[in-house]
Structure formats: C-alpha cells, structure tokens
N, CA, C and O of each residue as an XYZ file, in Angstrom:
476
protein
N     -91.972   -156.196     23.642
C     -90.964   -157.139     23.192
C     -90.412   -156.694     21.837
O     -91.158   -156.299     20.941
N     -89.092   -156.768     21.713
C     -88.420   -156.275     20.510
C     -87.122   -157.037     20.297
O     -86.519   -157.552     21.239
N     -86.704   -157.097     19.031
C     -85.407   -157.688     18.700
C     -84.305   -156.696     19.074
O     -84.455   -155.489     18.885
N     -83.205   -157.214     19.604
C     -82.041   -156.383     19.906
C     -81.074   -156.465     18.733
O     -80.642   -157.553     18.353
N     -80.737   -155.318     18.164
C     -79.801   -155.249     17.052
C     -78.672   -154.284     17.386
O     -78.789   -153.443     18.277
N     -77.577   -154.426     16.648
C     -76.455   -153.494     16.765
C     -76.349   -152.771     15.431
O     -76.339   -153.406     14.376
N     -76.271   -151.464     15.474
C     -76.189   -150.649     14.255
C     -75.079   -149.625     14.410
O     -74.497   -149.475     15.485
N     -74.793   -148.919     13.317
C     -73.817   -147.832     13.360
C     -72.389   -148.319     13.297
O     -71.814   -148.695     14.318
N     -71.811   -148.318     12.113
C     -70.471   -148.881     11.937
C     -69.371   -148.126     12.672
O     -68.540   -148.753     13.329
N     -69.342   -146.821     12.583
C     -68.256   -146.082     13.238
C     -68.496   -145.918     14.736
O     -67.547   -145.894     15.520
N     -69.750   -145.805     15.128
C     -70.103   -145.702     16.548
C     -71.275   -146.639     16.817
O     -72.431   -146.220     16.763
N     -70.981   -147.910     17.108
C     -72.047   -148.891     17.301
C     -72.971   -148.532     18.467
O     -72.544   -147.984     19.483
N     -74.227   -148.855     18.284
C     -75.219   -148.651     19.335
C     -76.267   -149.757     19.245
O     -76.437   -150.379     18.196
N     -76.963   -149.994     20.345
C     -78.030   -150.989     20.389
C     -79.326   -150.359     19.906
O     -79.627   -149.206     20.216
N     -80.081   -151.126     19.149
C     -81.343   -150.661     18.577
C     -82.413   -151.713     18.850
O     -82.170   -152.906     18.663
N     -83.589   -151.285     19.288
C     -84.712   -152.197     19.481
C     -85.586   -152.175     18.237
O     -86.091   -151.127     17.835
N     -85.758   -153.348     17.633
C     -86.526   -153.505     16.404
C     -87.843   -154.196     16.754
O     -87.840   -155.328     17.236
N     -88.951   -153.529     16.517
C     -90.272   -154.078     16.831
C     -90.887   -154.791     15.628
O     -92.109   -154.896     15.524
N     -90.049   -155.274     14.730
C     -90.510   -155.957     13.521
C     -91.158   -157.300     13.814
O     -91.425   -157.657     14.961
N     -91.398   -158.023     12.743
C     -92.078   -159.317     12.817
C     -91.280   -160.330     13.637
O     -90.068   -160.205     13.812
N     -91.992   -161.322     14.125
C     -91.349   -162.433     14.834
C     -90.438   -163.181     13.855
O     -90.732   -163.262     12.662
N     -89.347   -163.719     14.363
C     -88.423   -164.529     13.570
C     -88.423   -165.916     14.186
O     -88.118   -166.084     15.367
N     -88.767   -166.911     13.374
C     -88.892   -168.287     13.876
C     -89.832   -168.352     15.075
O     -89.628   -169.148     15.992
N     -90.855   -167.516     15.063
C     -91.836   -167.516     16.140
C     -91.432   -166.726     17.369
O     -92.141   -166.754     18.375
N     -90.307   -166.021     17.316
C     -89.792   -165.320     18.500
C     -89.612   -163.823     18.262
O     -89.210   -163.393     17.181
N     -89.913   -163.057     19.275
C     -89.553   -161.645     19.354
C     -89.460   -161.314     20.834
O     -90.491   -161.204     21.498
N     -88.290   -161.156     21.357
C     -87.005   -161.050     20.664
C     -86.485   -162.407     20.189
O     -86.801   -163.450     20.761
N     -85.690   -162.364     19.141
C     -85.054   -163.554     18.589
C     -83.540   -163.453     18.754
O     -82.930   -162.430     18.444
N     -82.960   -164.526     19.244
C     -81.502   -164.575     19.397
C     -80.830   -164.561     18.019
O     -79.742   -164.006     17.862
N     -81.482   -165.176     17.023
C     -80.926   -165.169     15.665
C     -80.716   -163.749     15.157
O     -79.683   -163.452     14.558
N     -81.684   -162.871     15.389
C     -81.583   -161.480     14.937
C     -80.389   -160.798     15.597
O     -79.625   -160.093     14.939
N     -80.235   -161.012     16.897
C     -79.130   -160.378     17.623
C     -77.776   -160.886     17.121
O     -76.892   -160.087     16.810
N     -77.607   -162.220     17.040
C     -76.334   -162.772     16.578
C     -76.023   -162.316     15.149
O     -74.874   -162.005     14.836
N     -77.024   -162.277     14.297
C     -76.816   -161.841     12.919
C     -76.334   -160.392     12.867
O     -75.413   -160.065     12.119
N     -76.953   -159.538     13.657
C     -76.542   -158.127     13.697
C     -75.114   -157.983     14.216
O     -74.340   -157.177     13.698
N     -74.768   -158.758     15.230
C     -73.410   -158.716     15.788
C     -72.407   -159.221     14.749
O     -71.325   -158.653     14.605
N     -72.762   -160.286     14.027
C     -71.874   -160.826     12.988
C     -71.603   -159.783     11.909
O     -70.460   -159.611     11.485
N     -72.638   -159.092     11.467
C     -72.483   -158.080     10.423
C     -71.672   -156.881     10.915
O     -70.890   -156.303     10.160
N     -71.859   -156.516     12.164
C     -71.204   -155.329     12.719
C     -69.745   -155.587     13.105
O     -68.863   -154.796     12.770
N     -69.494   -156.695     13.809
C     -68.181   -156.906     14.428
C     -67.347   -158.017     13.803
O     -66.147   -158.102     14.062
N     -67.952   -158.861     12.995
C     -67.264   -159.938     12.278
C     -66.337   -160.752     13.187
O     -66.806   -161.383     14.134
N     -65.037   -160.745     12.913
C     -64.092   -161.579     13.664
C     -63.740   -161.005     15.040
O     -62.924   -161.590     15.752
N     -64.325   -159.902     15.417
C     -64.070   -159.317     16.740
C     -65.174   -159.669     17.739
O     -65.194   -159.141     18.851
N     -66.085   -160.553     17.350
C     -67.240   -160.890     18.188
C     -67.085   -162.255     18.846
O     -66.389   -163.136     18.341
N     -67.748   -162.404     19.976
C     -67.881   -163.693     20.655
C     -69.368   -163.925     20.867
O     -70.053   -163.091     21.459
N     -69.863   -165.050     20.388
C     -71.266   -165.417     20.580
C     -71.357   -166.624     21.489
O     -70.596   -167.581     21.344
N     -72.287   -166.576     22.424
C     -72.432   -167.647     23.416
C     -73.894   -168.052     23.480
O     -74.771   -167.208     23.658
N     -74.156   -169.348     23.335
C     -75.522   -169.840     23.427
C     -75.631   -170.778     24.623
O     -74.867   -171.733     24.767
N     -76.607   -170.472     25.476
C     -76.788   -171.209     26.722
C     -78.069   -172.029     26.675
O     -78.811   -171.987     25.694
N     -78.315   -172.767     27.737
C     -79.465   -173.650     27.857
C     -80.761   -173.000     27.384
O     -80.984   -171.811     27.612
N     -81.604   -173.772     26.735
C     -82.889   -173.261     26.266
C     -83.534   -174.219     25.285
O     -82.874   -175.079     24.701
N     -84.833   -174.055     25.117
C     -85.600   -174.927     24.228
C     -85.618   -174.379     22.808
O     -85.576   -173.167     22.595
N     -85.680   -175.280     21.853
C     -85.848   -174.885     20.462
C     -84.539   -174.649     19.738
O     -83.475   -175.113     20.149
N     -84.656   -173.906     18.640
C     -83.489   -173.695     17.784
C     -83.129   -172.227     17.610
O     -82.211   -171.905     16.856
N     -83.832   -171.336     18.290
C     -83.530   -169.912     18.158
C     -82.077   -169.654     18.553
O     -81.618   -170.115     19.598
N     -81.377   -168.930     17.727
C     -79.978   -168.595     17.982
C     -78.993   -169.409     17.173
O     -77.870   -168.961     16.942
N     -79.385   -170.597     16.737
C     -78.444   -171.475     16.033
C     -77.993   -170.878     14.697
O     -76.796   -170.828     14.416
N     -78.934   -170.429     13.880
C     -78.582   -169.876     12.563
C     -77.771   -168.587     12.700
O     -76.810   -168.372     11.961
N     -78.154   -167.741     13.636
C     -77.412   -166.497     13.851
C     -76.009   -166.750     14.363
O     -75.066   -166.058     13.980
N     -75.870   -167.755     15.242
C     -74.547   -168.102     15.757
C     -73.674   -168.657     14.634
O     -72.475   -168.380     14.587
N     -74.265   -169.432     13.737
C     -73.514   -169.942     12.585
C     -73.044   -168.782     11.704
O     -71.911   -168.782     11.224
N     -73.903   -167.813     11.498
C     -73.518   -166.625     10.720
C     -72.349   -165.903     11.386
O     -71.431   -165.441     10.709
N     -72.388   -165.808     12.706
C     -71.305   -165.157     13.450
C     -70.001   -165.941     13.288
O     -68.938   -165.353     13.085
N     -70.089   -167.266     13.378
C     -68.882   -168.090     13.206
C     -68.329   -167.955     11.791
O     -67.116   -167.853     11.605
N     -69.204   -167.954     10.805
C     -68.763   -167.821      9.417
C     -68.150   -166.449      9.142
O     -67.357   -166.295      8.213
N     -68.517   -165.458      9.948
C     -67.936   -164.114      9.821
C     -66.589   -164.016     10.531
O     -65.934   -162.974     10.481
N     -66.170   -165.102     11.194
C     -64.870   -165.125     11.854
C     -64.912   -164.954     13.356
O     -63.866   -164.943     14.005
N     -66.106   -164.818     13.925
C     -66.226   -164.662     15.375
C     -66.020   -165.969     16.118
O     -66.140   -167.052     15.546
N     -65.711   -165.853     17.394
C     -65.608   -167.030     18.267
C     -67.012   -167.414     18.717
O     -67.827   -166.546     19.031
N     -67.293   -168.708     18.746
C     -68.617   -169.159     19.173
C     -68.491   -170.244     20.231
O     -67.643   -171.133     20.148
N     -69.355   -170.142     21.216
C     -69.309   -171.035     22.372
C     -70.716   -171.533     22.667
O     -71.686   -170.780     22.575
N     -70.814   -172.795     23.018
C     -72.088   -173.367     23.440
C     -71.941   -174.043     24.787
O     -70.896   -174.612     25.104
N     -72.993   -173.972     25.570
C     -73.005   -174.672     26.854
C     -73.094   -176.169     26.584
O     -73.857   -176.599     25.718
N     -72.323   -176.962     27.315
C     -72.331   -178.404     27.095
C     -73.603   -179.045     27.656
O     -74.289   -178.473     28.503
N     -73.892   -180.244     27.161
C     -75.125   -180.933     27.538
C     -75.222   -181.209     29.031
O     -76.290   -181.054     29.623
N     -74.122   -181.615     29.640
C     -74.145   -182.006     31.054
C     -74.567   -180.874     31.983
O     -75.181   -181.130     33.019
N     -74.254   -179.639     31.639
C     -74.579   -178.522     32.531
C     -75.865   -177.786     32.142
O     -76.270   -176.846     32.826
N     -76.506   -178.207     31.050
C     -77.749   -177.561     30.607
C     -78.963   -178.110     31.345
O     -79.042   -179.306     31.625
N     -79.895   -177.238     31.652
C     -81.202   -177.675     32.141
C     -81.973   -178.260     30.965
O     -82.597   -179.315     31.087
N     -81.928   -177.572     29.823
C     -82.539   -178.043     28.579
C     -81.491   -177.908     27.478
O     -81.100   -176.796     27.123
N     -81.040   -179.031     26.941
C     -80.013   -179.006     25.892
C     -80.696   -178.942     24.527
O     -80.617   -179.886     23.741
N     -81.361   -177.829     24.251
C     -82.049   -177.637     22.984
C     -81.300   -176.680     22.084
O     -80.746   -177.081     21.060
N     -81.283   -175.413     22.465
C     -80.624   -174.388     21.644
C     -79.139   -174.684     21.434
O     -78.670   -174.602     20.300
N     -78.376   -175.027     22.484
C     -76.961   -175.346     22.257
C     -76.764   -176.590     21.389
O     -75.813   -176.666     20.610
N     -77.667   -177.561     21.527
C     -77.550   -178.795     20.746
C     -77.726   -178.513     19.256
O     -76.924   -178.959     18.436
N     -78.773   -177.776     18.913
C     -79.013   -177.454     17.503
C     -77.839   -176.657     16.939
O     -77.374   -176.930     15.833
N     -77.368   -175.684     17.691
C     -76.231   -174.872     17.242
C     -74.995   -175.749     17.018
O     -74.275   -175.567     16.036
N     -74.752   -176.691     17.919
C     -73.614   -177.601     17.780
C     -73.787   -178.483     16.540
O     -72.844   -178.675     15.773
N     -74.996   -179.017     16.349
C     -75.252   -179.937     15.242
C     -75.088   -179.278     13.871
O     -74.695   -179.946     12.915
N     -75.381   -177.987     13.761
C     -75.245   -177.327     12.449
C     -73.860   -176.714     12.242
O     -73.609   -176.084     11.215
N     -72.966   -176.893     13.207
C     -71.601   -176.398     13.066
C     -71.394   -174.969     13.520
O     -70.379   -174.353     13.195
N     -72.352   -174.434     14.274
C     -72.240   -173.045     14.733
C     -71.349   -172.901     15.959
O     -70.827   -171.816     16.214
N     -71.167   -173.965     16.716
C     -70.418   -173.918     17.977
C     -68.987   -174.397     17.755
O     -68.761   -175.545     17.373
N     -68.030   -173.517     17.995
C     -66.614   -173.890     17.880
C     -66.111   -174.541     19.161
O     -65.241   -175.411     19.117
N     -66.654   -174.126     20.298
C     -66.203   -174.619     21.604
C     -67.421   -174.916     22.473
O     -68.390   -174.157     22.481
N     -67.362   -176.034     23.209
C     -68.410   -176.354     24.180
C     -67.790   -176.425     25.563
O     -66.762   -177.072     25.763
N     -68.427   -175.752     26.520
C     -67.928   -175.742     27.896
C     -69.087   -175.902     28.863
O     -70.233   -175.580     28.549
N     -68.763   -176.406     30.050
C     -69.756   -176.441     31.120
C     -69.937   -175.028     31.648
O     -69.059   -174.178     31.499
N     -71.071   -174.790     32.260
C     -71.374   -173.455     32.760
C     -70.339   -172.981     33.775
O     -69.998   -171.799     33.805
N     -69.834   -173.897     34.607
C     -68.865   -173.482     35.633
C     -67.487   -173.150     35.054
O     -66.666   -172.546     35.744
N     -67.218   -173.532     33.804
C     -65.943   -173.200     33.146
C     -66.078   -172.056     32.143
O     -65.084   -171.582     31.592
N     -67.300   -171.623     31.915
C     -67.581   -170.674     30.839
C     -66.798   -169.364     30.971
O     -66.143   -168.948     30.016
N     -66.850   -168.721     32.113
C     -66.198   -167.411     32.276
C     -64.694   -167.496     32.025
O     -64.129   -166.651     31.330
N     -64.053   -168.504     32.583
C     -62.610   -168.674     32.401
C     -62.271   -168.889     30.928
O     -61.310   -168.313     30.417
N     -63.053   -169.711     30.254
C     -62.788   -170.004     28.846
C     -63.023   -168.778     27.958
O     -62.288   -168.560     26.995
N     -64.038   -167.984     28.277
C     -64.291   -166.758     27.511
C     -63.102   -165.814     27.647
O     -62.642   -165.243     26.658
N     -62.611   -165.653     28.860
C     -61.444   -164.791     29.077
C     -60.237   -165.287     28.300
O     -59.530   -164.493     27.679
N     -59.993   -166.596     28.326
C     -58.847   -167.149     27.599
C     -58.980   -166.926     26.095
O     -58.018   -166.527     25.438
N     -60.164   -167.180     25.550
C     -60.371   -166.998     24.109
C     -60.199   -165.541     23.694
O     -59.576   -165.259     22.670
N     -60.740   -164.623     24.472
C     -60.644   -163.210     24.098
C     -59.237   -162.669     24.297
O     -58.794   -161.824     23.519
N     -58.527   -163.129     25.310
C     -57.150   -162.678     25.516
C     -56.240   -163.209     24.420
O     -55.345   -162.501     23.961
N     -56.460   -164.449     23.996
C     -55.672   -165.026     22.906
C     -55.924   -164.248     21.616
O     -54.982   -163.918     20.896
N     -57.180   -163.957     21.325
C     -57.520   -163.203     20.112
C     -56.923   -161.805     20.156
O     -56.444   -161.307     19.138
N     -56.944   -161.171     21.313
C     -56.395   -159.819     21.455
C     -54.892   -159.836     21.191
O     -54.370   -158.956     20.508
N     -54.192   -160.842     21.736
C     -52.737   -160.945     21.518
C     -52.431   -161.170     20.041
O     -51.478   -160.597     19.514
N     -53.229   -161.999     19.368
C     -53.004   -162.269     17.948
C     -53.228   -161.018     17.106
O     -52.517   -160.801     16.125
N     -54.198   -160.198     17.471
C     -54.475   -158.965     16.722
C     -53.406   -157.907     16.942
O     -53.139   -157.101     16.051
N     -52.791   -157.902     18.118
C     -51.741   -156.925     18.426
C     -50.434   -157.339     17.783
O     -49.733   -156.516     17.194
N     -50.109   -158.612     17.895
C     -48.810   -159.085     17.440
C     -48.844   -159.529     16.055
O     -47.822   -159.959     15.520
C-alpha cells in the first residue's frame, strides 16, 4: 500500500510514496488531491465519491483553492455519505451531482473550462 502522487512539472508522472499514513490511511486521498493541486492547479478536476470518514476532504479543498474544479457525489446516490459530506461541509465541493449524472457533468465542466482557456 502506497500513496499515489503526481510529480515532474514539465513531464508529469505518477509516483508511489510508501511514507507514513496520513489521517490513518495509506493510500490517502488527501495526499493524491494535494499532489494534483500542486502540479495542475486550475487545470485539475477532483471528484470525491461515497465513502466513510474524512479522507480526501482537505486535499480536495486544497485543489479547489488552487483553482481546480471540484465535484462531490450527492447524498441521495451515496451508499455512505461520509467523505463527500465532510468535503461539502468544509467548502471543498463546488458541485454536487448524483452518480448517474456524474459523467455528463464532468464532460460539461471540462469542455467549458477548455473553451474558456482557448478563447
């Protein structure tokens, strides 16, 4: 078990970090979101889905503060509304969608961002 990180500014690559547990987890979603926020800033999309606890909330907030788009699964479609709930409560989630609408909404958000960056 290892944390997934993104490294290498000019040529990004995935790196497995076997460091200490973060918030009791290895792998930790917070570590991954934080690495993505630092690497890609406003070009990133972070998505937090059903799950127990708070892992991922702080990292997703960091990603949002870096200018990335952030999405959380809504309560109605979650098996366990833990991780998305905490992320929403701390202001990390910009958009909440049901699981059956998620793919369409991700495409719309990324296409809108791409058009804004081009034009």
